[in-house]
Structure formats: structure tokens, C-alpha cells
N, C-alpha and C positions, 0 to 999 in steps of 0.2 A: 816378402812376406805379406805386405799390405796388398800388393797386386793379387796374390793368391787368394787372400780373403775376399777381395772384391769380386774376383772371377768366380770363386765358390759360391758367394752370395747371389751373384747374377745367375749362375747355373740353377741353383735351387729355386730362385724366383721364376726363372724361365719355365722350369719343369712344372712348378705349381700353376702358373698361368695356362700352360698347355693342358694340364689335367682338368682345370676348371672349364676350359673351353670345350673339351671333349664331353664333360659332364653336362654342360649347357646344351650341346648338340643332342644328347640323349633325351632331353626333356624329362628329367627324372620323375617329377611329380606326376606328369601325365602318364608316363610309362608305368609307374607304380599303381595308378588307378586301373589301368588296363590289366596288369598282372593280378591285381586284387580280384577283379571280376572273373578272370580265368581260374583263379584259385577257388573261388566260390563255386564255380561250375564243377571243378574237380571234386570238391568235398561233397557236393550234392550227388554226383554220380558214383562216388566210391561207396563200397559196402565192405564190411568186415574190418579187420585191424588195419590201421593206417600205416603205410610204409612212408615214414616222414622223410627219409633220404630221397626217395623217388619224388615225393611231393616238392621238396625244396629244389631238386634238380629241374623239375618241370617249371617252377617259377623262374629260375635262372634262365632257362631256355626262352621262356616267354619274354623276359626282360631284354634279352639279347635281340630277339626278332623284332620286338616293339621298338627298341632303340634304333635298329637298322631302318625300320619304316619311317620313323621320325627324321632320321638323318637324310634319307632319300628325299623326303618332302622338302627339307631345307635346301638341299642341293638344287632341286628343280626351281625353287622359289627364291633363290639367293638374291636376284636382282629386284624382285618384287618386295622382298623383306626390307630393302633399303628405303622403300617409300612409306612404310607404315610405322607409326610411333611405337606400337607394341612389339615390333620385331626388328627394328633397325639396329639394335645392339646385340643381336645374335652373333655367334662366332664367324659365320661366313660374310655377312655384310660389313662387319668391322675389320675383317682380315686377320682375326686371331687364329683362324685356321684357313688353309687353302682348300680349294675344291678337291684336289687330289688327295689331301689328307682325309677329307670327309668321305670320299669314295672308298678309300681303303678301310676306313673305320666302319662304314656301313657294310662293306663286303665281308670283313672279318666277323662282325657281329652276326650278320644274317646267316652266313655259311656255318659258323660254329653253333648257333642256336638251332638251325634246322637239323644238322647232322647229329648233335647230341640228343635232340628230341626223337629223331627217327630211330636211332640205335638203342636208346635207353628208355624211351617212353613207348611210342608206337608210331608207325608210319602215317596212320590216319590223322593224328593230332598234328604231326609235322607238316603234312600236306595242307591241312586247313590253315595252319599258321603261314605257310608260304603263299597260299591264296590270299589271305588277309593282307600280307605285305604287298603283293602285286596290285591288288585292288586299291589300297590306300596310296601307295607311292606312285604308281604309274597310270592309274585311271582317275581316281578321285582328285588328286592334286592338280593335274592340268585342266580338268573339267570345271574347276572353281571359277575360271575366267570366262567360261563358255555359257553356262546356263545353271539355273537353280536346281536342275536335275542332279547336280553334283551332290546335293544333300542326300538324295535317294541312293545314289551309288555309294556314297561314304557311309551310309547306314549299314551296309552289309559288312565291311571289315570292322566297323564300330561295334557290331552286335555279335561278331564271331567269338570273342574271348570266352564267354561262359560255355559255348558249344565246344570249343577247343578243349576246355577243361573237362567237360563231360566225356569227350572222345578219349582224352588222355587217361581217364579213370576207367572207362568201360571198354575201350577199343571198339566203339560202335556209336551209331547215331539212332536215337529212337524219339518217340513223341515227347518225352520229358526233356531231353536235350534240346529239341527243336523249340519247345515252349520257352526255355530260358533264352534262346536266341530271339524268339519273337518278342518277348517283353523288352529286351534291350534294343531290338530293332525299332519298335514303336517309340521307345523313350528317346531315341536319337533325334527325332523331329522337333519336339519342343525344346530339347537341349540345344541343338544346332541353331534353330531359328532364334532362340532367345539370345544366344551369343552373337549371331549375325545382326540382330536388332541393336544390341548394345554397342557393337563395334562397326556399325554401318559406315560411318564417315571414314574410318580408317581403312576398311575393306574397299571402299570405292576408290581410294588412292591407288590401289593395286589392280583395280578392275574386277574384283571378286563379285560374283553374283550368286548369293546364297539365300536371299529371302524369296519366298514363294510368290506365285501369281505375278503381279506387276513389279515385284521386287521393292515394294514400298513398305514403310512402317505405318500400316493403317489397320482398320478394323478387319479387313479381309485376311491379312496375315495373322492377326490376333485370333480370329475365329478358327483358322486352320490349326494353330497351336493348341487351342482349346479342344478341338476334335480328337487330335492324337493323344492328348493327355487324358481325355475321357476314356479312351480305349484301354488305358493302362489298368483301370479299375476292374473290369471283368477278367482281364488277362491275369491279374494278380490272384484271382480266386481259383483259377484252374489247377494249379499244383495241388491244392488241398482236395479238389474234386477228384483228381486222378489218384490221390492217396499216397503220394510220396512226400507230402508235408501235411500239416494239420491245421486246425482251426485257428490257432494262435497267430501263425504267420499270415493267414488269410485276413484276419482282423487288422493286423499291422499294415499289410499291403493296401487294404481298403482305406484305412485312416490316412496313410501317406498319400495315396492316390487322390483322395478327396481334398486334402490340404493343397496338394499340387494343383488340382483343378481350380480351386478357389483363387489361386494366384493368376490363373489365366483369365478368370472373370474380371479381375482388377485390370489386367492388361487390355481387355476388350473395352472397358469403361474409359480408361485413361489414355491408352495408346502412347505411353510415355517410356522413356529410357529407364526410369526408376522402376516401373512395373516389370519391364523386360529383365532388368537386373535381378529382381526378386525371383523370377522364374528360373533364371540361369543358376542362381545359388540353390534354389529349391530342387533343381534337377541333380545337382551334385550330392544332395542329401538323400533324395528319394532312392536312387539305385542301390547304394551300399547298404542302407537300412533294410530295404526289402530283401536283398540277397542274404544278409546276415540273419534276418528273421527266418528265411527258408532253411538255412543251414542249421540253426539252433533248433528249429521245430523238428527237423529230421532226426537230430541227435537225441532229443529228449523223448521222442515218441516210442 
């Protein structure tokens, strides 16, 4: 009886640890941010009465494909993750999951997400999602050790979620959807470079080269971060100019963009990790606030 209880407890504990390892492989917080952005694109593209079942299914498909992308990234970088403080406790470096388990996990999520989206949403959104997975997992990931051009390449899959959402809602791509892509594309650069600045020492252990120009934390890099952040201000006004949002979201986008820009001036002055950290957190706030403003402005107009 005691042995049965011990074995039962061990089995439950084993299953729990496996489930937690799979959740860690998913990178749930990052995946939810990606899905949130796709959902905002869907809501901006949708007209008429919302089919909430279809919308939720789209989000689930997005979560599956994003999770597959993140898992592929960790499979490829499993040996490099061991070298960095921020990643050494991930499931693959610690052996909580095997590479074969991770491959099956990524395959099941990717195939299920793609097929569900292709059959129940539309083939255009599914194809864009597959393109994003390929670019992120098999192009951007290996490029991180080659050149800072990886940030440019990574900006494409990073900016696709709102366009995928738009395509899912409209079954097409037009100027409004491309503008959502453009805003998130430009946002990627201050976002990625701020993270690369903050984690520079850790990234160097793995040989990652993500900072621009000479790859140094200097005024040149800070200036480039400022230029891309500056571009977000006029881009945030275009949706109102095109007429699918209104003046309220334009004001919010301008205010958020200006505050974001001010943080880059501080980085140019100080060239410090603290200033880069502020930009990193500022980037996390900028995008969802502006996207929510666009959606609310469309709803109340």
C-alpha cells in the first residue's frame, strides 16, 4: 500500500514536471504577446458582427504556431542556451525534455495550428503564419551568430502577427493591413536593440551579434535606436489619415511615440544599461497601448 502511494505520488509529480517543462518550452508570456498582436489585427480588419468562436479559434491556432516557432528556436539553440544565464535553465539545457520530445512537440503544434487555420480561418492567414514560423525558426535563429542583419530578418516574422490577424478577418491584404505590419516592423528595431544592449554580456557568451554597426553599446547604436523610434510617430498618424481609425487613437499614438522617443534621448546622453532597460520596458508598453487605441477608436467611431 505504501509502495503504491509512493509510486502514485511519483507519477503525478513526474507528469506535473513534464507539463511544466512543455509550458516553459512554449514561452507562454511571449506567445501570448504575439497572439495579442494578431488578435488586434483581426479586430481592426473585421467588420460587422463578430464571430467569437472563429476569433477564439484563430487565437488558439496562433498560439500553437507561435509555440512551435519558439520550440524550434530552442531546439536549434539548445547548446548555446547552456552558456547564458537567462536561458541555461530552459527545458532542453537542463534535460527536463529531450530533443526528440521537443521535435514532436513543435511538429504537433505547428501542423495542428496550420491545418486548423487553413481549414477554419483561411489559407492566406495560414500561409503567412507558416512563413513567419520558417523565417523565425530557420532563418533568424541561425543568423543571430552571423551578423546583426539578423535583427532585420527577425523583424519580418516579428511584424507579421497583426497582418496575419488582418488577413484572417478579411481574407486579403491591403494598405491598412500593411500599415499595421509596418508599424510593428519599425517597432522591432528599438525593441530588439534595447534588449540586445541590456543582455549584451550574456549574448556574447553565445556569440550572438545583434547590436547594429560595430556591435557596440555606444552613441552610434543609441542614435540608430532613436531614428527608428522617431519613425513610429508619423506612422502612428496614418491610420487616422486613411480613415479607419480616428483622432483619439492618433493622439494616443503620438503621445506614446513621443514618450518612447524621449527615452532614446536619455540613452544617447547616458549610453547606459539603465537607459536601455527603460527603452526595453517602454517598447513593451508602446505597442499594446497603441494597438488597443486603434481598436477602441474603430469601435466607437
